[in-house]
VMD Tcl script that draws the C-alpha trace (Angstrom):
set ca {
  {-5.23 36.93 -147.03}
  {-6.58 35.18 -143.97}
  {-4.49 32.46 -142.38}
  {-6.52 29.50 -141.08}
  {-6.06 25.81 -140.44}
  {-8.71 24.88 -143.02}
  {-7.05 22.70 -145.66}
  {-10.09 22.00 -147.83}
  {-12.81 24.60 -148.44}
  {-15.84 24.55 -150.74}
  {-18.65 26.64 -152.19}
  {-21.94 25.59 -153.80}
  {-24.02 26.68 -156.78}
  {-26.96 27.38 -154.44}
  {-25.53 30.78 -153.49}
  {-23.59 31.34 -156.73}
  {-20.35 30.23 -155.12}
  {-20.26 33.29 -152.89}
  {-19.97 31.67 -149.46}
  {-16.89 29.54 -148.77}
  {-17.05 26.96 -146.00}
  {-14.57 24.65 -144.33}
  {-14.81 20.99 -145.29}
  {-11.67 19.86 -143.45}
  {-9.50 21.48 -140.82}
  {-6.00 20.06 -140.63}
  {-3.30 22.11 -138.96}
  {-0.01 22.31 -140.87}
  {-1.26 19.94 -143.61}
  {0.00 22.11 -146.47}
  {-2.64 20.57 -148.73}
  {-2.04 21.27 -152.44}
  {-4.57 19.03 -154.13}
  {-8.12 17.73 -153.84}
  {-9.55 14.94 -156.00}
  {-13.19 13.80 -156.05}
  {-13.91 10.21 -157.12}
  {-16.35 10.68 -160.03}
  {-18.23 7.45 -159.19}
  {-18.45 7.50 -155.39}
  {-18.23 11.23 -154.76}
  {-15.56 10.69 -152.07}
  {-13.16 13.55 -151.43}
  {-9.42 12.88 -151.26}
  {-6.70 15.33 -150.40}
  {-2.98 15.35 -149.79}
  {-0.71 16.58 -147.02}
  {2.63 17.89 -148.20}
  {3.88 17.81 -144.62}
  {3.69 14.06 -144.10}
  {3.39 12.91 -147.73}
  {0.12 11.01 -147.16}
  {-3.14 10.94 -149.11}
  {-6.26 11.26 -146.97}
  {-9.94 10.68 -147.51}
  {-12.55 13.00 -146.02}
  {-14.70 11.04 -143.57}
  {-17.22 12.92 -141.47}
  {-17.64 9.85 -139.22}
  {-14.10 10.35 -137.89}
  {-13.35 12.68 -135.02}
  {-10.97 14.73 -137.17}
  {-13.05 14.20 -140.38}
  {-10.26 12.40 -142.22}
  {-8.78 8.92 -142.80}
  {-5.13 8.52 -143.56}
  {-4.64 6.16 -146.47}
  {-1.26 5.84 -148.19}
  {2.09 7.61 -148.38}
  {3.86 8.27 -151.67}
  {7.29 6.62 -151.81}
  {7.56 6.56 -148.02}
  {8.49 10.23 -148.10}
  {7.33 13.46 -146.53}
  {7.51 16.96 -147.93}
  {5.91 15.84 -151.20}
  {3.78 18.39 -153.13}
  {1.04 16.63 -155.10}
  {-1.62 17.25 -157.73}
  {-4.16 14.41 -158.04}
  {-6.81 13.27 -160.54}
  {-9.08 10.23 -160.92}
  {-9.86 8.54 -164.19}
  {-13.54 8.69 -165.33}
  {-14.21 5.22 -163.96}
  {-12.90 6.23 -160.52}
  {-10.53 3.25 -160.46}
  {-7.17 4.92 -160.97}
  {-5.72 7.90 -159.09}
  {-2.84 9.72 -160.84}
  {-0.54 11.60 -158.49}
  {1.76 14.27 -159.95}
  {4.53 14.69 -157.38}
  {5.47 18.21 -158.40}
  {8.57 18.82 -156.38}
  {9.97 15.35 -157.13}
  {9.50 15.54 -160.92}
  {7.51 12.33 -161.38}
  {4.03 10.87 -161.50}
  {2.73 7.97 -159.44}
  {-0.55 6.14 -159.72}
  {-2.66 4.03 -157.40}
  {-5.56 1.71 -158.08}
  {-8.86 2.34 -156.27}
  {-11.22 -0.54 -155.49}
  {-14.70 0.97 -155.44}
  {-16.27 -2.11 -153.85}
  {-13.92 -2.14 -150.86}
  {-13.15 1.60 -150.89}
  {-9.41 0.88 -150.72}
  {-6.55 2.73 -152.36}
  {-3.48 0.69 -153.28}
  {0.10 1.74 -152.52}
  {1.12 4.26 -155.20}
  {3.71 3.04 -157.73}
  {5.95 5.07 -160.03}
  {4.30 5.57 -163.40}
  {6.37 8.18 -165.30}
  {9.53 10.15 -164.55}
  {12.31 9.78 -162.03}
  {12.21 10.68 -158.35}
  {14.20 13.87 -157.70}
  {15.58 14.00 -161.26}
  {14.27 16.77 -163.49}
  {14.66 17.25 -167.21}
  {12.88 16.72 -170.50}
  {12.77 13.32 -172.14}
  {9.98 11.64 -174.09}
  {10.13 7.95 -173.26}
  {8.40 5.04 -171.56}
  {7.62 4.98 -167.85}
  {10.54 5.69 -165.57}
  {12.95 6.57 -168.36}
  {11.00 9.72 -169.22}
  {11.98 13.00 -167.55}
  {9.69 15.74 -166.29}
  {10.22 19.11 -164.63}
  {7.59 20.00 -162.00}
  {4.47 18.19 -163.23}
  {1.36 20.00 -162.09}
  {-2.35 19.30 -162.61}
  {-3.43 16.51 -164.93}
  {-6.68 15.05 -166.32}
  {-7.74 11.77 -167.88}
  {-9.71 11.52 -171.10}
  {-12.26 8.83 -171.85}
  {-9.68 6.71 -173.67}
  {-7.43 6.38 -170.62}
  {-4.83 8.95 -171.73}
  {-3.51 11.27 -169.07}
  {-2.64 14.88 -169.95}
  {-0.64 16.95 -167.53}
  {1.07 20.33 -167.16}
  {4.85 20.01 -167.24}
  {5.34 23.47 -165.76}
  {9.05 24.12 -165.89}
  {9.28 22.65 -169.39}
  {6.39 24.99 -170.41}
  {4.41 22.24 -172.15}
  {1.41 19.94 -171.88}
  {2.33 16.28 -172.14}
  {0.37 13.10 -172.67}
  {0.77 9.64 -171.16}
  {-0.98 6.79 -173.00}
  {-2.29 3.60 -171.45}
  {1.12 1.93 -171.93}
  {2.97 4.65 -169.98}
  {4.51 6.32 -173.08}
  {5.03 10.06 -172.60}
  {4.73 12.40 -175.61}
  {4.49 16.11 -176.22}
  {0.93 17.39 -176.70}
  {1.23 21.20 -176.72}
  {3.83 23.88 -176.36}
  {7.52 24.10 -177.15}
  {9.77 22.19 -174.70}
  {11.90 24.43 -172.47}
  {10.79 27.57 -174.33}
  {8.27 29.84 -172.68}
  {6.00 32.30 -174.45}
  {2.46 33.28 -175.24}
  {1.69 32.08 -178.78}
  {-1.70 30.78 -179.86}
  {-2.16 28.22 -182.59}
  {-2.19 24.46 -183.10}
  {-0.89 22.56 -180.05}
  {2.62 21.93 -181.32}
  {2.93 25.46 -182.73}
  {1.90 27.17 -179.49}
  {3.98 28.44 -176.64}
  {2.99 28.45 -172.94}
  {4.53 29.89 -169.78}
  {4.44 27.94 -166.58}
  {1.22 25.94 -167.22}
  {-0.29 24.78 -163.92}
  {-4.01 24.06 -164.38}
  {-5.74 21.68 -166.77}
  {-9.40 20.80 -167.30}
  {-11.29 18.69 -169.83}
  {-14.84 18.92 -171.17}
  {-17.06 16.06 -172.27}
  {-16.16 16.68 -175.90}
  {-12.50 16.21 -175.14}
  {-11.47 19.88 -175.30}
  {-8.61 20.74 -172.93}
  {-8.40 24.09 -171.12}
  {-5.04 25.23 -169.84}
  {-4.18 27.93 -167.29}
  {-0.68 29.39 -167.26}
  {0.64 30.91 -164.07}
  {2.51 33.64 -165.94}
}
mol new
graphics top color blue
foreach p $ca { graphics top sphere $p radius 0.5 }
foreach p [lrange $ca 0 end-1] q [lrange $ca 1 end] { graphics top cylinder $p $q radius 0.2 }
display resetview
């Protein structure tokens, strides 16, 4: 491993993703997530250190613009994802066991102050419910589908969960609080520490488990 101050790096298809380059250099940022707006192409990233969301801006001296802080708190580890329209940013606050969301105005390029969507700040557990009465345990990466549903990895509960447009949280795959490696239909499967999630145009979800 090589320790650098680069917090966002990238590679391109032109050289078969072999050459990695620095996009942003931000000392002690502890960046955990990068989200690209699918409409504007803008790059957003977080800083765990100060709890802010930033936008990459090459016109700035330091190549970044500080936007909003989540719950006025620092030390927040985030995983972020835009909806297909680029108008909503979901923010899984992993180490605080909750999910916030912020609206993005494409015309003015402004991100609203994030508000609590699902879960409870600093309170972990497993509960299927509406909005802030639901309980999560280390929510990691999530993705939106074309119907506005948000799927996310609930790592420490070993499941994939779904939030509908009304903020109702339900189980989508895995067995709550039971880890394993069992294939099958979503509710018959078992996962272990799911962290990564991706979606294809046909709606298929791909999950990566840390263990």
